[in-house]
C-alpha positions as CSV (number, residue, x, y, z in Angstrom):
1,M,0.6,0.1,0.0
2,G,1.4,3.8,-1.0
3,R,0.4,6.9,-0.1
4,E,-2.3,7.1,-2.6
5,E,-3.6,4.4,-2.0
6,A,-3.8,5.1,2.1
7,E,-5.6,8.2,0.7
8,S,-8.2,6.0,-1.4
9,I,-9.4,4.7,1.9
10,L,-9.3,7.3,4.2
11,L,-11.7,9.1,1.6
12,D,-13.6,6.4,1.7
13,A,-13.8,6.3,5.2
14,G,-14.5,10.1,4.9
15,G,-17.7,9.2,3.1
16,R,-19.1,6.6,4.7
17,A,-21.7,6.7,8.0
18,D,-20.8,7.1,11.4
19,A,-21.9,3.7,12.1
20,D,-20.2,2.4,9.3
21,F,-16.6,3.8,10.0
22,P,-13.7,0.8,9.8
23,L,-11.9,2.1,12.6
24,L,-8.8,0.1,12.3
25,E,-8.5,-0.1,8.2
26,A,-8.8,3.7,8.6
27,A,-6.2,3.9,11.0
28,I,-3.8,1.3,9.6
29,A,-3.9,3.6,5.9
30,C,-3.1,6.8,8.3
31,A,0.1,5.1,9.2
32,I,0.7,4.2,6.0
33,H,0.4,7.5,4.3
34,E,2.7,8.8,7.2
35,D,5.6,5.8,6.1
36,P,4.6,3.3,3.1
37,S,7.2,1.8,3.7
38,R,6.0,-0.4,6.2
39,D,3.8,-4.1,6.0
40,P,0.2,-3.1,7.7
41,Q,-0.8,-7.4,8.2
42,P,1.0,-7.6,11.7
43,T,-1.9,-4.8,12.6
44,R,-4.3,-6.6,11.1
45,D,-3.0,-10.1,12.7
46,L,-2.7,-8.1,16.6
47,G,-6.9,-6.8,15.4
48,A,-7.4,-10.6,15.1
49,A,-5.8,-11.5,18.2
50,A,-7.6,-9.0,20.0
51,V,-11.2,-10.4,18.8
52,E,-9.9,-14.1,19.2
53,R,-8.6,-13.3,22.7
54,L,-11.8,-10.9,23.7
55,T,-13.9,-13.7,23.1
56,Q,-12.1,-16.2,25.1
57,R,-12.7,-14.2,28.2
58,L,-15.9,-12.9,27.7
59,K,-17.2,-16.7,29.0
60,Q,-16.1,-16.6,32.1
61,E,-15.1,-12.9,32.7
62,S,-17.2,-9.3,32.6
63,A,-16.6,-7.4,29.6
64,E,-14.6,-4.5,31.6
65,E,-12.3,-7.6,33.3
66,A,-12.1,-9.6,29.8
67,I,-11.4,-6.4,27.7
68,A,-9.2,-5.6,29.9
69,E,-7.5,-8.8,30.6
70,A,-7.8,-9.4,26.9
71,M,-6.0,-6.3,25.2
72,A,-3.3,-5.9,28.5
73,G,-2.8,-9.0,29.8
74,D,-2.5,-11.4,26.9
75,L,-1.5,-8.3,24.0
76,R,0.2,-6.3,26.2
77,L,-0.5,-3.3,25.6
78,A,-0.3,-0.7,27.6
79,G,1.2,2.9,28.0
80,D,4.6,4.3,27.1
81,L,5.3,6.2,30.2
82,F,9.0,6.7,29.7
83,T,9.1,8.6,26.0
84,Y,5.6,9.6,26.3
85,E,6.0,12.5,23.4
86,D,7.9,9.4,21.2
87,P,6.3,9.9,17.8
88,D,5.8,6.5,17.6
89,N,3.1,6.1,20.1
90,A,0.4,8.3,17.7
91,D,0.9,5.2,14.7
92,I,-0.8,2.5,14.8
93,I,1.8,0.7,13.0
94,A,4.6,1.2,15.9
95,V,2.2,0.5,18.5
96,T,1.7,-3.1,17.0
97,E,5.5,-3.3,16.9
98,R,6.2,-1.7,20.6
99,R,3.0,-2.8,22.4
100,K,2.7,0.6,23.4
101,G,1.4,4.0,23.0
102,L,-1.0,6.7,23.5
103,P,-4.2,6.4,25.1
104,V,-6.1,6.8,21.7
105,A,-3.5,4.7,19.2
106,L,-4.2,2.0,22.4
107,G,-8.3,2.4,22.2
108,V,-8.3,1.9,18.7
109,F,-7.7,-2.1,19.3
110,Y,-10.0,-1.9,22.2
111,L,-12.9,-0.5,20.0
112,H,-11.9,-2.9,17.3
113,A,-12.1,-6.4,19.4
114,A,-15.4,-4.8,21.2
115,R,-17.2,-4.0,18.1
116,N,-17.0,-7.5,17.0
117,C,-17.5,-9.1,20.0
118,A,-20.9,-7.2,20.4
119,L,-19.7,-5.2,23.3
120,T,-20.8,-1.9,23.5
121,V,-17.6,0.3,24.2
122,Q,-16.9,3.9,22.6
123,G,-14.4,6.5,23.0
124,V,-14.8,9.7,25.0
125,D,-13.2,12.6,24.7
126,F,-12.1,13.3,28.1
127,P,-9.7,16.6,28.5
128,G,-6.0,15.6,28.3
129,H,-6.4,12.0,28.2
130,F,-8.9,10.0,26.0
131,L,-11.0,6.8,27.8
132,L,-13.3,4.7,27.1
133,R,-17.0,4.0,28.1
134,I,-18.2,0.3,28.5
135,E,-21.9,-0.6,29.0
136,T,-22.3,-2.8,31.9
137,E,-25.0,-4.2,33.5
138,E,-24.4,-2.3,36.6
139,G,-24.4,1.1,33.8
140,P,-21.5,2.6,32.2
141,L,-18.2,2.6,33.2
142,A,-14.8,4.2,32.5
143,L,-11.7,2.1,30.8
144,D,-8.2,4.1,31.0
145,P,-6.3,1.5,27.9
146,F,-2.8,3.6,28.5
147,S,-3.6,2.3,32.0
148,E,-4.0,-1.4,31.1
149,G,-7.5,-1.1,30.7
150,R,-8.3,-0.4,34.3
151,V,-11.4,1.0,35.5
152,V,-11.6,4.5,36.4
153,L,-13.4,5.6,39.5
154,P,-16.0,8.7,38.6
155,S,-14.3,10.7,42.0
156,E,-11.0,9.7,39.9
157,L,-13.2,11.4,36.6
158,T,-14.2,14.7,39.2
159,R,-10.4,15.5,39.9
160,R,-9.0,14.3,36.3
161,A,-11.8,17.0,35.2
162,L,-10.3,19.3,37.7
163,H,-6.5,19.1,36.8
164,A,-7.1,19.6,33.2
165,G,-9.1,22.6,33.9
166,L,-12.8,22.2,34.0
167,T,-15.2,24.3,36.4
168,P,-16.4,22.3,39.2
169,N,-19.9,22.3,38.0
170,V,-18.8,20.3,34.6
171,A,-16.1,18.0,36.9
172,D,-19.4,17.0,38.6
173,R,-21.4,16.3,35.6
174,L,-20.1,12.7,34.8
175,D,-23.1,12.7,32.1
176,R,-20.7,15.0,29.9
177,L,-17.6,13.5,31.5
178,M,-18.9,10.3,29.6
179,A,-19.8,11.1,26.7
180,P,-19.3,9.5,23.8
181,V,-17.8,10.0,20.5
182,S,-17.7,8.0,17.5
183,D,-14.8,6.3,15.9
184,R,-14.6,8.9,13.2
185,A,-13.9,11.1,16.4
186,V,-11.3,8.7,17.6
187,L,-9.1,8.6,15.1
188,L,-9.6,12.0,14.4
189,R,-8.3,12.9,18.1
190,L,-5.5,10.6,17.1
191,Q,-4.6,12.9,14.1
192,N,-4.8,16.0,15.8
193,N,-2.6,14.9,18.4
194,V,0.3,13.9,14.9
195,F,-1.0,17.5,13.9
196,A,0.3,19.2,17.3
197,R,2.9,17.2,17.9
198,A,4.6,17.5,14.8
199,S,3.7,22.0,14.8
200,Q,5.8,22.0,18.1
201,V,9.0,20.7,16.4
202,R,8.8,22.5,13.4
203,D,8.1,19.5,11.4
204,Y,5.3,20.7,9.0
205,A,5.7,18.1,6.5
206,R,4.8,16.1,9.2
207,A,1.8,18.3,9.6
208,E,0.6,18.7,6.6
209,R,0.0,15.2,6.3
210,A,-2.0,15.1,9.9
211,A,-3.8,18.0,9.0
212,L,-4.7,16.4,5.4
213,R,-5.5,12.9,6.9
214,R,-8.6,14.5,9.0
215,A,-9.8,16.5,5.6
216,L,-10.2,13.5,3.9
217,L,-11.8,11.4,7.1
218,D,-13.8,14.3,8.1
219,P,-14.4,16.5,4.0
220,S,-17.2,18.6,5.7
221,D,-15.1,20.3,8.2
222,H,-12.6,23.4,7.2
223,R,-10.6,23.3,9.8
224,P,-8.4,20.1,8.9
225,W,-8.4,22.7,5.8
226,L,-6.7,25.4,7.6
227,D,-4.1,24.0,9.6
228,V,-2.8,22.2,6.0
229,A,-2.8,26.0,4.6
230,A,-0.5,26.7,8.4
231,A,1.7,23.6,7.9
232,R,2.2,24.4,3.8
233,E,2.9,28.7,4.9
234,G,5.5,26.4,7.1
235,Q,6.9,24.5,4.4
236,G,7.6,27.6,2.1
237,A,4.8,26.6,0.1
238,L,2.9,29.4,-0.4
239,A,0.5,28.6,-3.9
240,G,-0.2,25.2,-1.7
241,S,-1.4,27.0,1.4
242,L,-3.2,29.5,-0.9
243,E,-5.2,26.5,-2.2
244,A,-5.8,25.1,1.2
245,L,-7.4,28.1,2.2
246,A,-9.3,28.4,-1.0
247,R,-10.8,24.7,-0.1
248,A,-11.3,25.9,3.7
249,T,-13.8,29.0,2.4
250,E,-15.4,26.4,-0.1
251,L,-16.7,23.9,2.9
252,D,-17.4,26.7,6.1
253,G,-19.1,30.7,5.3
254,G,-18.4,30.9,8.9
255,A,-14.3,30.0,8.5
256,A,-14.2,32.7,5.2
257,L,-12.9,35.2,7.7
258,A,-10.2,33.8,9.2
259,A,-9.4,32.2,5.6
260,R,-9.6,35.3,4.1
261,A,-7.1,36.8,6.2
262,A,-4.9,34.1,6.4
263,R,-5.1,34.3,2.5
264,E,-4.5,38.1,2.1
265,R,-1.5,37.7,4.9
266,V,-0.2,35.1,2.5
267,R,-0.4,37.2,-0.7
268,L,1.5,39.7,0.8
269,Q,4.5,37.5,0.9
270,L,4.1,36.2,-2.6
271,N,4.2,40.1,-3.5
């Protein structure tokens, strides 16, 4: 698979309804788009192994116990505590090889296995730290894929929310803290992470690729194109930056003001 084929897969995923979103394959396509030299099959194999192990554990364990033991115990998937900022932590193929990564990257395997085992597990766009929500007979529980899938108690959710800067009246609202998001939103969060880290170290080529992947995965959103434009400007590709700003303006009239101001600034650099 090369970059063009990866973009085709992401474009197809972007056109699908949320209920039909191919999370694992789209995550693999993102990784190949970043580095086409690698073999995606081990990641597919790990996804299949996750389904197999979870299926077996569900015969004897509760849903929350089974998914944690299958992912962290059997497959050794855990958070990277020592090299958290390593770009490999946000790349699903690298996570497969290293068996460690960011919570949202690890969450892809949890969600893939859960979908194939008829469990109701969804991502939670928790501030500062991605979590999972699993529906049980006792009600919804929060799981932390970074901490070997352990259950996060409501009191800890509130503490984390306060630490992330949420106000007390919001931090006490578990219904808001545990609001589920789509699989598409999970993968977009992962690509946002790649973009932010690449931009921070001024790796604008990598930032552009991450922003472009977001644009393909969510074709109605103008914001990825603003980020594509910024990344291209950082590389000195001013004509390409203008093209991206024009795409942003076409997609959302609300973006027109920001895009127009950015376009004028870029045009001044061309003169």
